[in-house]
One Martini backbone bead per residue (centre of mass of N, CA, C, O) as a GRO file, in nm:
protein
  269
    1MET     BB    1  -4.907  -6.773   7.725
    2PRO     BB    2  -4.715  -6.914   7.526
    3LEU     BB    3  -4.469  -6.807   7.311
    4THR     BB    4  -4.529  -6.997   7.061
    5LEU     BB    5  -4.825  -6.873   7.009
    6ARG     BB    6  -4.712  -6.564   6.924
    7LEU     BB    7  -4.532  -6.582   6.661
    8PRO     BB    8  -4.731  -6.560   6.418
    9TRP     BB    9  -4.817  -6.267   6.485
   10LEU     BB   10  -4.535  -6.140   6.459
   11CYS     BB   11  -4.482  -6.219   6.162
   12LEU     BB   12  -4.728  -6.074   6.042
   13ALA     BB   13  -4.646  -5.789   6.132
   14LEU     BB   14  -4.372  -5.777   5.982
   15LEU     BB   15  -4.486  -5.824   5.697
   16THR     BB   16  -4.674  -5.578   5.692
   17LEU     BB   17  -4.456  -5.361   5.733
   18SER     BB   18  -4.285  -5.441   5.491
   19GLY     BB   19  -4.502  -5.391   5.272
   20LEU     BB   20  -4.547  -5.090   5.329
   21SER     BB   21  -4.257  -5.004   5.267
   22ALA     BB   22  -4.250  -5.102   4.970
   23CYS     BB   23  -4.498  -4.926   4.870
   24GLY     BB   24  -4.438  -4.624   5.036
   25GLY     BB   25  -4.154  -4.579   4.994
   26ASP     BB   26  -3.839  -4.517   4.893
   27SER     BB   27  -3.716  -4.601   4.566
   28GLY     BB   28  -3.454  -4.403   4.473
   29GLN     BB   29  -3.612  -4.208   4.286
   30PRO     BB   30  -3.649  -3.926   4.134
   31PRO     BB   31  -3.850  -3.691   4.084
   32ALA     BB   32  -4.034  -3.550   3.864
   33ALA     BB   33  -4.104  -3.308   3.671
   34GLY     BB   34  -4.340  -3.108   3.864
   35GLU     BB   35  -4.294  -3.242   4.118
   36PRO     BB   36  -4.245  -3.262   4.428
   37GLY     BB   37  -3.900  -3.216   4.423
   38GLY     BB   38  -3.838  -3.171   4.141
   39ILE     BB   39  -3.729  -3.089   3.843
   40SER     BB   40  -3.661  -2.722   3.741
   41VAL     BB   41  -3.434  -2.785   3.516
   42ALA     BB   42  -3.329  -2.695   3.196
   43ARG     BB   43  -3.143  -2.760   2.878
   44ILE     BB   44  -2.951  -2.570   2.638
   45GLU     BB   45  -2.744  -2.680   2.368
   46GLY     BB   46  -2.453  -2.531   2.191
   47SER     BB   47  -2.358  -2.305   1.914
   48VAL     BB   48  -2.155  -2.032   1.800
   49TRP     BB   49  -2.128  -1.886   1.462
   50TYR     BB   50  -1.909  -1.781   1.187
   51ARG     BB   51  -1.775  -1.721   0.859
   52GLU     BB   52  -1.563  -1.541   0.931
   53ARG     BB   53  -1.196  -1.500   0.915
   54ILE     BB   54  -1.202  -1.391   1.231
   55ALA     BB   55  -1.110  -1.224   1.517
   56LEU     BB   56  -1.182  -1.135   1.820
   57PRO     BB   57  -1.169  -0.893   2.025
   58PRO     BB   58  -1.090  -0.787   2.311
   59GLY     BB   59  -1.397  -0.807   2.509
   60ALA     BB   60  -1.578  -0.984   2.378
   61GLU     BB   61  -1.933  -1.085   2.360
   62VAL     BB   62  -2.144  -1.370   2.416
   63GLU     BB   63  -2.500  -1.392   2.356
   64VAL     BB   64  -2.770  -1.600   2.483
   65GLN     BB   65  -3.126  -1.625   2.415
   66LEU     BB   66  -3.438  -1.690   2.562
   67GLN     BB   67  -3.739  -1.630   2.376
   68ASP     BB   68  -4.044  -1.454   2.360
   69VAL     BB   69  -4.217  -1.435   2.020
   70SER     BB   70  -4.538  -1.416   2.002
   71ARG     BB   71  -4.530  -1.101   1.964
   72ALA     BB   72  -4.518  -0.890   1.686
   73ASP     BB   73  -4.588  -0.601   1.857
   74ALA     BB   74  -4.338  -0.690   2.040
   75MET     BB   75  -4.098  -0.731   2.244
   76ALA     BB   76  -3.900  -0.954   2.354
   77THR     BB   77  -3.886  -1.209   2.600
   78VAL     BB   78  -3.661  -1.288   2.852
   79LEU     BB   79  -3.595  -1.600   3.016
   80ALA     BB   80  -3.289  -1.659   2.923
   81SER     BB   81  -2.921  -1.643   2.979
   82VAL     BB   82  -2.585  -1.615   2.828
   83LEU     BB   83  -2.237  -1.523   2.903
   84LEU     BB   84  -1.952  -1.485   2.693
   85LYS     BB   85  -1.574  -1.508   2.692
   86PRO     BB   86  -1.382  -1.537   2.444
   87GLU     BB   87  -1.041  -1.691   2.348
   88SER     BB   88  -1.136  -1.775   2.059
   89GLY     BB   89  -1.263  -1.928   1.810
   90PRO     BB   90  -1.491  -2.065   1.641
   91PRO     BB   91  -1.693  -2.221   1.821
   92TYR     BB   92  -1.941  -2.135   2.086
   93PRO     BB   93  -2.021  -2.278   2.360
   94PHE     BB   94  -2.347  -2.351   2.516
   95SER     BB   95  -2.561  -2.306   2.823
   96ILE     BB   96  -2.909  -2.315   2.904
   97GLU     BB   97  -3.106  -2.238   3.180
   98TYR     BB   98  -3.447  -2.346   3.259
   99ASP     BB   99  -3.792  -2.325   3.327
  100PRO     BB  100  -4.036  -2.540   3.221
  101ALA     BB  101  -4.285  -2.393   3.361
  102SER     BB  102  -4.251  -2.127   3.161
  103ILE     BB  103  -4.365  -2.306   2.931
  104ASP     BB  104  -4.588  -2.239   2.660
  105PRO     BB  105  -4.727  -2.418   2.399
  106ARG     BB  106  -4.878  -2.155   2.273
  107MET     BB  107  -4.608  -2.042   2.230
  108ARG     BB  108  -4.318  -1.860   2.103
  109TYR     BB  109  -3.977  -1.960   2.049
  110ALA     BB  110  -3.627  -1.835   2.080
  111LEU     BB  111  -3.303  -1.793   1.957
  112ARG     BB  112  -3.048  -1.545   2.051
  113ALA     BB  113  -2.749  -1.408   1.903
  114THR     BB  114  -2.459  -1.219   2.020
  115ILE     BB  115  -2.191  -0.980   1.937
  116SER     BB  116  -1.997  -0.769   2.155
  117LEU     BB  117  -1.838  -0.431   2.195
  118GLU     BB  118  -1.889  -0.205   2.415
  119GLY     BB  119  -2.209  -0.207   2.304
  120ARG     BB  120  -2.133  -0.306   2.019
  121LEU     BB  121  -2.264  -0.447   1.744
  122MET     BB  122  -2.131  -0.723   1.542
  123PHE     BB  123  -2.332  -0.972   1.591
  124THR     BB  124  -2.623  -1.157   1.452
  125SER     BB  125  -2.907  -1.316   1.448
  126THR     BB  126  -3.164  -1.383   1.169
  127ASP     BB  127  -3.278  -1.652   1.234
  128TYR     BB  128  -3.487  -1.894   1.316
  129ILE     BB  129  -3.459  -2.056   1.645
  130ASP     BB  130  -3.528  -2.360   1.775
  131PRO     BB  131  -3.489  -2.457   2.111
  132PHE     BB  132  -3.670  -2.756   2.080
  133ALA     BB  133  -3.528  -2.946   1.845
  134GLY     BB  134  -3.253  -3.014   1.975
  135ASN     BB  135  -2.960  -3.143   2.076
  136PRO     BB  136  -2.767  -2.948   1.927
  137VAL     BB  137  -2.743  -2.593   1.873
  138GLU     BB  138  -2.710  -2.393   1.583
  139VAL     BB  139  -2.574  -2.052   1.562
  140LEU     BB  140  -2.595  -1.805   1.328
  141VAL     BB  141  -2.391  -1.520   1.273
  142ARG     BB  142  -2.399  -1.182   1.161
  143ARG     BB  143  -2.264  -0.914   1.035
  144VAL     BB  144  -2.253  -0.576   1.148
  145PRO     BB  145  -2.258  -0.287   1.016
  146ALA     BB  146  -2.135   0.004   1.041
  147PRO     BB  147  -2.253   0.302   1.078
  148VAL     BB  148  -2.333   0.540   0.828
  149GLN     BB  149  -2.252   0.890   0.890
  150ALA     BB  150  -2.310   1.184   0.815
  151LYS     BB  151  -2.291   1.497   0.854
  152GLY     BB  152  -2.489   1.557   1.144
  153PRO     BB  153  -2.738   1.454   1.305
  154ALA     BB  154  -2.841   1.263   1.553
  155LEU     BB  155  -3.064   1.048   1.653
  156GLU     BB  156  -3.010   1.142   1.923
  157GLY     BB  157  -3.128   1.458   2.038
  158THR     BB  158  -3.346   1.489   1.806
  159ARG     BB  159  -3.586   1.658   1.624
  160TRP     BB  160  -3.830   1.484   1.432
  161VAL     BB  161  -3.994   1.561   1.126
  162LEU     BB  162  -4.242   1.474   0.933
  163ALA     BB  163  -4.241   1.431   0.570
  164THR     BB  164  -4.296   1.119   0.505
  165LEU     BB  165  -4.569   0.876   0.416
  166GLY     BB  166  -4.570   0.627   0.203
  167GLY     BB  167  -4.438   0.838  -0.023
  168GLU     BB  168  -4.582   1.088   0.109
  169ALA     BB  169  -4.676   1.375   0.205
  170ALA     BB  170  -4.707   1.501   0.520
  171PRO     BB  171  -4.939   1.593   0.720
  172ASN     BB  172  -5.089   1.759   0.948
  173GLY     BB  173  -5.230   1.780   1.242
  174ALA     BB  174  -5.365   1.885   1.497
  175GLY     BB  175  -5.347   2.229   1.486
  176GLY     BB  176  -5.100   2.211   1.267
  177LYS     BB  177  -4.926   1.982   1.371
  178PRO     BB  178  -4.651   1.800   1.354
  179VAL     BB  179  -4.505   1.514   1.327
  180ASP     BB  180  -4.297   1.355   1.580
  181LEU     BB  181  -3.948   1.262   1.690
  182GLU     BB  182  -3.782   1.116   1.982
  183PHE     BB  183  -3.461   1.015   2.121
  184LEU     BB  184  -3.407   0.878   2.453
  185SER     BB  185  -3.129   0.725   2.554
  186GLU     BB  186  -3.131   0.724   2.872
  187GLU     BB  187  -3.438   0.584   2.858
  188GLY     BB  188  -3.513   0.416   2.603
  189ARG     BB  189  -3.700   0.643   2.446
  190ALA     BB  190  -3.987   0.725   2.259
  191ALA     BB  191  -4.125   1.044   2.130
  192GLY     BB  192  -4.442   1.230   2.057
  193PHE     BB  193  -4.638   1.338   1.782
  194SER     BB  194  -4.922   1.163   1.601
  195GLY     BB  195  -5.176   1.397   1.535
  196CYS     BB  196  -5.335   1.393   1.839
  197ASN     BB  197  -5.123   1.254   2.022
  198ARG     BB  198  -4.924   1.148   2.262
  199TYR     BB  199  -4.619   0.948   2.261
  200THR     BB  200  -4.474   0.633   2.399
  201GLY     BB  201  -4.165   0.426   2.398
  202GLY     BB  202  -3.971   0.179   2.314
  203TYR     BB  203  -3.629   0.118   2.195
  204SER     BB  204  -3.408  -0.045   1.946
  205ARG     BB  205  -3.058  -0.110   1.810
  206GLU     BB  206  -3.122  -0.397   1.771
  207GLY     BB  207  -3.056  -0.655   1.533
  208ALA     BB  208  -3.176  -0.675   1.183
  209SER     BB  209  -3.033  -0.514   0.877
  210GLU     BB  210  -2.943  -0.508   0.534
  211HIS     BB  211  -3.018  -0.173   0.474
  212ALA     BB  212  -2.951  -0.093   0.780
  213SER     BB  213  -2.981   0.020   1.084
  214PRO     BB  214  -3.091  -0.091   1.365
  215LEU     BB  215  -3.459  -0.072   1.439
  216SER     BB  216  -3.703  -0.064   1.711
  217PHE     BB  217  -4.034  -0.087   1.842
  218GLY     BB  218  -4.238  -0.086   2.092
  219ASN     BB  219  -4.474  -0.023   2.285
  220LEU     BB  220  -4.725   0.228   2.237
  221ALA     BB  221  -4.824   0.508   2.418
  222GLY     BB  222  -5.120   0.721   2.474
  223THR     BB  223  -5.324   0.947   2.463
  224MET     BB  224  -5.707   1.018   2.482
  225MET     BB  225  -5.773   1.203   2.254
  226ALA     BB  226  -6.017   1.374   2.067
  227CYS     BB  227  -6.017   1.426   1.707
  228VAL     BB  228  -6.109   1.576   1.416
  229GLU     BB  229  -5.806   1.577   1.354
  230GLY     BB  230  -5.548   1.318   1.287
  231GLY     BB  231  -5.646   1.021   1.323
  232GLU     BB  232  -5.556   0.884   1.057
  233LEU     BB  233  -5.261   0.963   1.076
  234GLU     BB  234  -5.198   0.824   1.345
  235GLN     BB  235  -5.261   0.534   1.264
  236SER     BB  236  -5.056   0.514   1.031
  237TYR     BB  237  -4.801   0.590   1.192
  238LEU     BB  238  -4.807   0.366   1.414
  239GLN     BB  239  -4.805   0.129   1.211
  240THR     BB  240  -4.529   0.200   1.095
  241LEU     BB  241  -4.351   0.170   1.349
  242ALA     BB  242  -4.410  -0.143   1.382
  243ARG     BB  243  -4.229  -0.212   1.105
  244VAL     BB  244  -3.961  -0.133   1.198
  245ASP     BB  245  -3.586  -0.233   1.134
  246GLY     BB  246  -3.465   0.056   1.034
  247PHE     BB  247  -3.198   0.305   0.964
  248ARG     BB  248  -3.122   0.631   0.800
  249LEU     BB  249  -2.852   0.867   0.759
  250GLN     BB  250  -2.879   1.188   0.564
  251GLY     BB  251  -2.791   1.428   0.715
  252GLU     BB  252  -3.116   1.576   0.769
  253THR     BB  253  -3.210   1.269   0.719
  254LEU     BB  254  -3.462   1.038   0.821
  255SER     BB  255  -3.495   0.683   0.775
  256LEU     BB  256  -3.753   0.442   0.772
  257LEU     BB  257  -3.742   0.079   0.773
  258ALA     BB  258  -3.850  -0.226   0.581
  259GLY     BB  259  -3.603  -0.326   0.479
  260PRO     BB  260  -3.597  -0.165   0.166
  261GLU     BB  261  -3.834   0.001   0.274
  262VAL     BB  262  -3.956   0.323   0.281
  263LEU     BB  263  -4.178   0.456   0.518
  264ALA     BB  264  -4.013   0.714   0.639
  265THR     BB  265  -3.952   1.069   0.678
  266PHE     BB  266  -3.718   1.307   0.823
  267ARG     BB  267  -3.649   1.620   0.976
  268ALA     BB  268  -3.445   1.827   1.117
  269GLN     BB  269  -3.507   2.055   1.433
   0.00000   0.00000   0.00000
């Protein structure tokens, strides 16, 4: 067959291959987030500032965290964070990268910022900051007063026996044993007897309290004994610990507070 008769078939084949390439080939655009090979990092940008006209001491650190705060009865879960070492005055710009696939629209998220010096909290944010309201995000931090402690036992390393609960004298629990509380700083754990069972769980001295030094308890787990006495006391006591946001030490007395309200008092033993 002469060559001229085969050219139309060759042109048709080339056009077909060209069309397939145009329809199914690489368009030059990056895949969208969530698609295979797509972008898996999102960014929150903003600044941290405070109203006081003071300079931070050398060595101070600014930390901003993206937290899951969905559960009111548990400590926040940190999804991402950034640590800054400022060399001048505020505002302090920050940028947090996170995986958008880790964000569940059913949950509640917040930004929290702190300024610390050698482990001592100097400033902390106290308002709810929506991390997804749009960039840039401004985070105001407020100064944390240094804890004032009279001469007496320290919070950690002391056995505290419950004296009052809800403004009334606390009864003893099962077997005539008093409810007690100990803070084990090396383990970051609180433990004691709650009226029927032994309990344990995490605690934190970070956070915000306008009326006392910050203190909060995480999830508390306990033994599963059934008691004829002490059950009602135990339930009330554990519910009280879940509300605590601060503490105050005055001599031999430890007070646990929620805002200005004194929830319970203990005596050192």
